C-alpha positions as CSV (number, residue, x, y, z in Angstrom):
1,M,0.0,0.0,0.0
2,T,1.4,3.3,-1.1
3,G,0.9,6.3,1.1
4,K,0.1,9.8,-0.3
5,V,2.4,12.7,0.7
6,P,0.3,15.7,1.8
7,S,0.9,19.1,0.2
8,F,0.5,22.7,1.6
9,S,-0.7,25.7,-0.3
10,P,0.7,29.2,0.4
11,G,-2.6,30.3,1.6
12,S,-2.8,27.7,4.3
13,T,0.7,28.7,5.5
14,V,-0.3,32.3,6.1
15,S,-3.5,31.3,8.0
16,S,-1.6,29.1,10.4
17,T,1.0,31.7,11.3
18,L,-1.4,34.7,11.6
19,P,-2.0,34.4,15.4
20,G,1.7,34.6,16.0
21,Y,2.0,37.8,14.0
22,V,-0.9,39.4,15.9
23,T,0.7,38.5,19.2
24,L,4.1,39.9,18.1
25,C,2.5,43.2,16.9
26,L,0.6,43.6,20.2
27,A,3.8,43.0,22.2
28,L,5.7,45.5,20.1
29,Q,2.9,48.1,20.5
30,V,2.9,47.7,24.3
31,H,6.7,48.1,24.3
32,R,6.5,51.2,22.2
33,L,3.9,52.7,24.6
34,A,6.0,51.9,27.6
35,S,9.1,53.5,26.0
36,A,7.3,56.5,24.5
37,Q,7.0,60.0,25.7
38,F,4.4,60.8,28.3
39,T,3.0,63.8,30.1
40,V,2.2,64.2,33.8
41,T,-1.0,66.0,34.9
42,G,-2.2,67.3,38.2
43,P,-5.3,69.2,39.3
44,D,-5.8,72.6,37.7
45,H,-6.9,74.2,41.0
46,P,-5.3,74.5,44.4
47,I,-5.9,71.8,46.9
48,T,-7.2,73.0,50.3
49,A,-6.4,71.1,53.5
50,S,-7.3,71.9,57.1
51,L,-4.7,72.3,59.8
52,G,-4.2,69.0,61.6
53,G,-6.0,67.2,58.9
54,E,-4.7,65.5,55.7
55,A,-4.2,66.4,52.0
56,V,-4.1,64.2,49.0
57,L,-2.0,65.4,46.0
58,P,-3.0,63.5,42.8
59,C,-0.9,63.0,39.7
60,H,-1.5,60.8,36.6
61,L,0.2,59.9,33.4
62,F,-1.0,60.3,29.8
63,P,-1.2,58.0,28.1
64,R,-2.4,55.6,30.9
65,I,0.8,53.5,31.3
66,S,2.1,51.7,34.3
67,A,4.4,53.6,36.6
68,E,5.4,50.6,38.7
69,N,9.0,50.6,37.4
70,M,9.4,54.4,37.3
71,E,11.0,56.8,39.8
72,L,8.3,58.9,41.4
73,R,9.3,62.0,43.3
74,W,7.4,64.7,45.1
75,F,9.5,67.7,46.0
76,R,9.3,71.4,46.9
77,S,11.8,74.1,45.8
78,Q,14.7,71.6,45.7
79,F,14.9,68.3,43.9
80,S,16.6,66.7,46.9
81,P,15.8,66.0,49.7
82,A,12.3,65.0,48.6
83,V,8.9,65.2,50.2
84,H,8.5,61.6,49.2
85,L,10.5,59.2,46.9
86,Y,9.5,56.0,45.2
87,R,12.1,54.0,43.3
88,D,12.9,50.4,42.4
89,G,9.3,49.4,43.2
90,Q,9.4,50.7,46.8
91,D,9.3,53.8,49.0
92,Q,12.7,55.3,49.8
93,Y,12.9,57.3,53.0
94,G,16.6,57.9,53.3
95,E,16.3,60.9,51.0
96,Q,13.2,62.4,52.6
97,M,12.9,65.9,54.1
98,Q,13.0,65.7,57.9
99,E,9.7,67.7,58.4
100,Y,7.8,65.1,56.3
101,R,9.0,62.0,58.0
102,G,6.2,59.8,59.3
103,R,3.6,62.0,57.6
104,T,3.5,60.8,53.9
105,E,2.1,57.8,52.1
106,L,2.1,57.0,48.4
107,L,-1.3,55.7,47.3
108,K,-0.4,53.0,44.7
109,D,-3.8,51.2,44.2
110,D,-4.0,52.4,40.5
111,I,-0.3,52.7,39.7
112,T,-0.5,50.3,36.8
113,N,-2.8,52.8,35.1
114,G,-0.4,55.7,35.8
115,N,-2.5,57.1,38.7
116,V,-0.7,57.9,41.9
117,S,-1.4,60.2,44.8
118,L,0.6,61.4,47.8
119,R,-1.2,61.7,51.1
120,I,0.2,64.1,53.7
121,R,-1.0,63.8,57.3
122,D,-1.0,66.2,60.2
123,I,-1.1,69.3,57.9
124,R,1.0,72.3,59.1
125,L,1.2,75.9,58.0
126,S,4.7,75.2,56.6
127,D,3.1,72.6,54.2
128,E,1.5,75.4,52.2
129,G,2.9,76.2,48.8
130,Q,3.9,74.5,45.5
131,Y,4.8,70.8,45.0
132,K,6.3,69.2,41.9
133,C,5.2,65.7,41.0
134,F,8.0,64.1,39.0
135,F,7.9,60.8,37.0
136,Q,11.0,59.3,35.4
137,S,11.2,56.2,33.2
138,S,14.3,54.7,31.5
139,V,13.8,56.9,28.4
140,S,11.9,60.0,29.6
141,D,10.9,62.2,32.5
142,E,8.2,64.8,33.1
143,A,6.7,66.7,36.0
144,A,3.6,68.7,37.0
145,V,3.2,71.5,39.5
146,L,0.5,71.4,42.3
147,E,-0.4,74.0,44.8
148,L,-1.5,73.2,48.4
149,Q,-3.4,75.8,50.5
150,V,-3.7,75.4,54.2
151,A,-6.7,76.7,56.2
152,G,-7.4,76.8,59.9
153,L,-10.9,77.0,61.5
154,G,-10.5,78.9,64.7
155,S,-12.2,78.8,68.1
156,V,-15.9,79.4,68.8
157,P,-16.1,83.2,69.4
158,A,-16.0,84.3,73.0
159,I,-18.3,87.2,73.7
160,S,-17.8,89.4,76.8
161,V,-19.5,92.5,78.1
162,E,-16.8,95.2,78.8
163,G,-18.6,98.1,80.4
164,H,-20.5,101.2,79.1
165,Q,-19.7,103.3,76.0
166,D,-21.5,106.1,74.2
167,G,-24.7,105.6,76.1
168,G,-24.8,101.8,75.5
169,I,-23.0,98.6,76.4
170,R,-19.7,97.7,74.8
171,V,-19.6,94.0,73.8
172,V,-16.5,92.4,72.4
173,C,-16.1,89.2,70.4
174,R,-12.8,87.4,70.3
175,S,-11.7,84.3,68.4
176,A,-8.2,82.7,67.8
177,G,-6.6,80.0,65.7
178,W,-7.6,81.1,62.2
179,Y,-5.7,80.9,59.0
180,P,-5.7,82.8,56.7
181,Q,-7.0,86.1,58.1
182,P,-10.7,85.6,58.8
183,E,-13.7,87.9,58.3
184,A,-15.6,89.0,61.4
185,Q,-19.1,90.5,61.6
186,W,-21.9,91.4,64.0
187,R,-25.5,90.5,62.9
188,D,-28.9,91.0,64.3
189,L,-31.7,88.5,64.7
190,Q,-32.7,88.8,61.0
191,G,-29.1,88.2,59.9
192,Q,-28.6,91.9,58.9
193,L,-25.1,93.3,59.3
194,L,-24.5,95.6,62.2
195,P,-21.8,98.4,62.3
196,S,-18.9,97.5,64.6
197,A,-17.3,100.0,67.0
198,S,-13.8,98.6,66.4
199,E,-12.1,95.7,64.7
200,K,-8.6,94.3,65.3
201,I,-6.9,91.3,63.6
202,S,-3.5,90.2,64.7
203,Q,-1.1,87.4,63.9
204,E,0.1,85.4,66.8
205,A,3.5,83.8,67.4
206,D,2.3,80.6,65.8
207,D,1.3,82.6,62.6
208,L,-2.4,81.9,63.3
209,F,-4.7,84.9,63.3
210,Q,-6.8,86.3,66.2
211,T,-9.7,88.6,65.7
212,E,-11.4,91.0,68.0
213,I,-14.5,92.9,67.0
214,A,-16.6,95.2,69.2
215,I,-20.1,96.6,69.1
216,V,-22.0,99.2,71.2
217,I,-25.5,98.1,72.0
218,T,-28.0,100.8,73.1
219,E,-31.3,100.4,74.8
220,E,-33.1,101.3,71.5
221,S,-31.2,98.8,69.4
222,N,-31.8,95.1,69.0
223,Q,-30.5,93.6,72.2
224,K,-29.8,90.1,70.9
225,V,-26.8,90.0,68.5
226,S,-24.5,87.3,67.1
227,C,-20.8,87.4,66.2
228,H,-19.8,85.5,63.1
229,V,-16.2,84.7,62.2
230,R,-15.7,83.1,58.7
231,N,-12.8,81.3,57.0
232,T,-13.4,82.3,53.3
233,R,-11.0,79.6,52.1
234,L,-13.0,76.8,53.7
235,N,-16.3,78.7,53.4
236,Q,-17.0,77.8,57.0
237,E,-17.7,80.0,60.0
238,R,-18.2,79.9,63.7
239,E,-20.7,82.0,65.6
240,S,-21.9,82.9,69.1
241,A,-24.8,85.0,70.3
242,I,-25.6,87.0,73.3
243,S,-28.7,88.6,74.7
244,I,-28.2,91.9,76.7
245,A,-31.2,91.6,79.1
246,E,-33.1,94.6,80.2
247,L,-31.4,94.4,83.6
248,F,-28.4,96.0,81.9
249,F,-30.7,98.9,80.8
250,P,-32.6,99.6,84.0
251,R,-35.7,101.8,83.5
252,V,-35.1,105.1,85.3
253,N,-38.0,106.7,87.1
254,P,-38.4,110.5,87.4
255,W,-36.6,110.8,90.7
256,M,-33.7,108.9,89.3
257,V,-33.6,111.3,86.3
258,A,-33.5,114.2,88.8
259,L,-30.8,112.5,90.8
260,G,-28.9,111.9,87.5
261,V,-29.1,115.6,86.7
262,I,-27.9,116.5,90.2
263,L,-25.1,114.0,89.9
264,A,-24.2,115.4,86.5
265,V,-24.0,118.9,88.0
266,L,-22.0,117.8,91.0
267,I,-19.6,115.2,89.8
268,G,-20.1,115.0,86.0
269,L,-21.3,112.4,83.6
270,A,-18.4,110.1,84.3
271,S,-19.7,109.4,87.8
272,Y,-23.2,108.8,86.6
273,G,-21.9,106.3,84.1
274,F,-20.1,104.5,86.9
275,W,-23.2,104.4,89.0
276,R,-25.3,103.0,86.1
277,Q,-22.7,100.3,85.5
278,H,-22.6,99.4,89.1
279,R,-26.4,99.3,89.2
280,A,-26.5,96.9,86.2
281,K,-24.0,94.6,87.9
282,E,-26.1,94.6,91.1
283,M,-29.2,93.7,89.1
284,L,-27.3,90.9,87.3
285,R,-26.1,89.6,90.6
286,S,-29.6,89.7,92.0
287,D,-30.9,87.7,89.0
288,L,-28.2,85.1,89.3
289,E,-28.9,84.7,93.1
290,R,-32.5,83.8,92.3
291,Q,-31.2,80.8,90.2
292,K,-28.8,79.6,92.8
293,V,-28.8,75.9,93.6
294,D,-27.2,73.7,96.3
295,V,-24.4,71.7,94.7
296,T,-22.6,68.8,96.4
297,L,-19.8,66.5,95.3
298,D,-20.5,62.9,94.2
299,P,-17.9,60.6,95.9
300,D,-18.6,57.7,93.5
301,T,-17.1,59.8,90.6
302,A,-14.1,61.1,92.5
303,N,-10.6,60.0,91.3
304,P,-8.8,58.1,94.0
305,E,-6.2,60.9,94.4
306,L,-8.9,63.4,95.4
307,V,-9.9,64.1,99.0
308,L,-13.5,65.1,99.7
309,S,-14.8,66.7,102.9
310,E,-17.6,64.9,104.9
311,D,-20.1,67.5,103.9
312,R,-19.1,67.0,100.2
313,K,-18.5,70.7,99.7
314,R,-14.7,70.7,99.5
315,V,-12.3,68.8,97.2
316,S,-8.4,68.9,97.2
317,D,-5.7,66.8,95.5
318,G,-4.2,64.4,98.0
319,D,-0.6,63.3,98.4
320,R,-1.4,59.6,97.8
321,R,-3.8,57.4,95.9
322,Q,-6.6,55.9,98.0
323,D,-7.7,52.3,97.8
324,L,-11.3,52.8,96.4
325,P,-13.6,50.5,94.5
326,D,-13.1,50.9,90.7
327,K,-16.7,51.8,89.9
328,P,-17.8,52.5,86.3
329,E,-18.7,56.1,87.2
330,R,-15.3,56.8,88.8
331,F,-12.6,58.8,87.0
332,D,-9.6,56.4,87.2
333,Y,-6.8,58.5,85.5
334,C,-7.8,62.2,85.5
335,A,-8.2,63.9,88.9
336,F,-11.8,64.9,88.3
337,V,-15.0,64.8,90.4
338,L,-18.6,65.6,89.4
339,G,-21.5,67.2,91.3
340,A,-24.1,64.9,92.6
341,E,-26.9,67.0,91.1
342,G,-27.9,66.5,87.4
343,F,-29.7,69.2,85.3
344,A,-31.7,68.3,82.2
345,G,-33.4,71.7,81.9
346,G,-33.9,75.1,83.5
347,R,-31.5,77.8,84.7
348,R,-28.9,76.9,87.5
349,Y,-26.2,79.0,89.2
350,W,-23.6,78.0,91.7
351,E,-20.3,79.5,93.0
352,V,-17.0,78.0,93.9
353,R,-14.3,79.6,96.1
354,V,-10.9,79.1,94.4
355,G,-9.0,81.5,96.7
356,D,-5.3,81.8,95.9
357,K,-5.0,78.5,94.2
358,T,-2.5,78.4,91.2
359,S,-4.5,75.9,89.1
360,W,-8.0,74.6,88.8
361,N,-10.7,73.6,86.3
362,L,-14.4,74.4,86.7
363,G,-17.5,73.9,84.5
364,V,-20.2,71.4,83.5
365,C,-20.1,68.2,81.5
366,R,-22.5,65.6,80.1
367,E,-23.3,62.8,82.5
368,S,-22.3,60.4,79.7
369,V,-18.7,61.5,79.4
370,S,-15.9,58.9,79.5
371,R,-14.6,58.3,83.0
372,K,-11.7,55.9,82.1
373,G,-8.2,56.8,80.9
374,W,-7.1,60.2,79.5
375,V,-10.0,62.6,79.0
376,T,-9.7,65.6,76.6
377,L,-11.7,68.6,77.9
378,T,-13.5,70.1,74.9
379,P,-17.2,70.8,74.1
380,G,-17.0,68.1,71.4
381,N,-16.2,65.6,74.2
382,G,-19.0,66.9,76.4
383,F,-17.0,69.4,78.6
384,W,-17.6,73.1,79.0
385,V,-14.7,74.2,81.2
386,V,-12.7,77.3,82.2
387,R,-9.2,76.7,83.5
388,L,-6.4,78.4,85.4
389,R,-2.9,77.0,84.7
390,D,0.6,78.5,84.6
391,G,-0.8,81.9,85.6
392,G,-3.2,82.1,82.6
393,Y,-6.9,81.7,82.3
394,K,-8.5,79.9,79.3
395,A,-11.8,78.7,78.1
396,L,-11.2,75.1,76.9
397,T,-12.7,75.5,73.4
398,S,-11.0,73.8,70.5
399,P,-8.5,75.3,70.2
400,S,-8.6,77.0,73.7
401,T,-9.4,80.7,74.1
402,P,-7.2,82.9,76.3
403,L,-9.2,85.0,78.7
404,P,-8.2,88.6,79.6
405,V,-8.5,88.8,83.4
406,S,-7.7,92.1,85.1
407,V,-8.7,91.1,88.7
408,R,-7.8,87.7,89.9
409,P,-11.0,85.8,90.8
410,G,-11.1,84.5,94.4
411,Q,-14.6,83.1,93.7
412,V,-16.1,81.9,90.4
413,G,-19.8,81.8,89.4
414,I,-21.1,79.2,86.9
415,F,-24.5,79.9,85.3
416,L,-26.2,77.2,83.2
417,D,-29.1,78.2,81.0
418,Y,-30.0,74.8,79.5
419,E,-32.7,75.9,77.0
420,A,-30.6,78.8,75.7
421,G,-27.6,76.5,75.3
422,E,-25.3,78.7,77.4
423,V,-22.8,78.1,80.1
424,S,-21.5,81.4,81.5
425,F,-18.6,82.0,83.9
426,Y,-18.3,85.1,86.2
427,N,-15.6,86.6,88.4
428,V,-17.5,87.1,91.6
429,T,-14.7,89.1,93.0
430,D,-15.3,92.1,90.7
431,G,-18.6,91.1,89.1
432,S,-17.1,90.8,85.6
433,H,-18.1,88.3,82.9
434,L,-15.3,85.8,82.1
435,F,-16.7,83.7,79.2
436,T,-19.9,82.1,77.7
437,F,-20.0,78.8,75.9
438,T,-22.8,78.5,73.3
439,D,-24.0,75.0,72.3
440,T,-27.0,72.7,72.0
441,F,-27.5,70.6,75.1
442,S,-29.1,67.1,75.3
443,G,-29.3,64.7,78.2
444,T,-28.3,65.4,81.8
445,L,-25.5,67.9,82.6
446,R,-23.5,67.8,85.9
447,P,-21.2,70.3,87.6
448,Y,-17.5,69.5,87.0
449,F,-14.5,70.1,89.3
450,C,-10.7,69.6,89.2
451,P,-8.6,71.1,92.0
452,G,-5.3,70.9,90.1
453,L,-2.2,69.0,91.0
454,H,-1.0,69.0,94.6
455,A,2.1,71.1,94.2
456,G,2.3,72.3,97.8
457,G,1.8,75.9,98.8
458,R,-1.3,77.7,97.7
459,N,-2.5,75.0,95.4
460,A,-2.8,72.5,98.2
461,A,-5.9,74.4,99.3
462,P,-9.3,72.9,98.4
463,L,-12.0,74.1,96.0
464,I,-15.0,75.1,98.1
465,I,-18.6,75.1,96.9
466,C,-20.2,78.1,98.4
467,P,-23.3,77.6,100.5
468,V,-26.8,78.7,99.3
469,P,-28.6,81.3,101.5
470,A,-31.7,79.8,103.0
471,P,-34.2,82.1,101.2
472,A,-32.7,81.2,97.8
473,G,-32.4,77.5,98.3
474,G,-33.8,74.8,96.1
475,N,-33.7,74.1,92.4
476,L,-35.6,76.9,90.6
477,G,-36.9,76.6,87.1
478,P,-36.4,79.1,84.4
């Protein structure tokens, strides 16, 4: 039997080798793309980041080719040292600027498509400015320029009454911790702008801005005003409001007018102004006295280092830690103690004698605040507190607000107006207003006390809750 030798036509040869040619062409095309020129593109607008927050600086390649085997470098005015460097498939920290160490991260999830971003944490003012995003392959290199803007949202405005001026009451609004320079305004109940008596913006040692804006409120004007401080870069603002009650503008009957004329003749308008201011303070004092409540200390909440008196009216920092049950309601790390009384509404006022102590904290807090471990005292964590430490008085806003105190308070008054969302602090020694927190309250609030560390000398003295006179006792409603 004779076999037949098969034959192949030219057409059949081309058909059998076509898949190989296609594969080869595709491979060559991919190689050409990887070796070709590329461009680097970043955002066409500045990136804004908040102080203490984070920023993401994006860059991508065109065409969309992989950057896995490229050198990627973010730098500022100098090529080296770098803000962040990626080379040989991994991050390189040996050439990184000192101020960025531990704060940068290269986001590589889409690096095979030429998309990479640099995350910078814990944003500082010094981070503001231009960045260059540099890509280098074996045959080409390109860069794009990005701009980072930094913005700081300052403290909740602190409003204080600072005496009489031009027949009215001078009210000053202060706020600190802003960047860049903020805008400050007074507005009435309808949101209309009110003319300010003065305005001052200053840059502090940390390069953040502090604003101070004043207004004079007369008896004929709208007596409820709000202070607004805005960061135009973030398009965010903080505000506080204050009502100047009629007790600051006492109605004067005819004999008072006559007396005023006589006083003006005898001792001049200055003396009359002093009298009127004193009268307003007396009426404010009388109003607060009517809201006075009897506050005692809750021993179940007291840190083991605190010593409470038997009548639960005094607290001081001891020189040793007591062996007390570790109850859920007890502060185990911070030397705090709460009042036994809880308030879920109404208006309440109490006073605490601080004497010559060199440090203390006073205020109110939510009943639900954390009691274990380190506790940060801010309104966001449920604390509305004024502090004396290192010779300076501060309201513990976020960031804290320094308080100008001309007369050292030996006794501090705390006034809680639950429905109005206000906690006000007064220097009982000279009758001046120290600070008012404005917030929205929910749940039960309790008085808060911290006598400060036992450093011997004057600070060894206790905080003393002042007694309530018998006629004014009891918890009064609004």
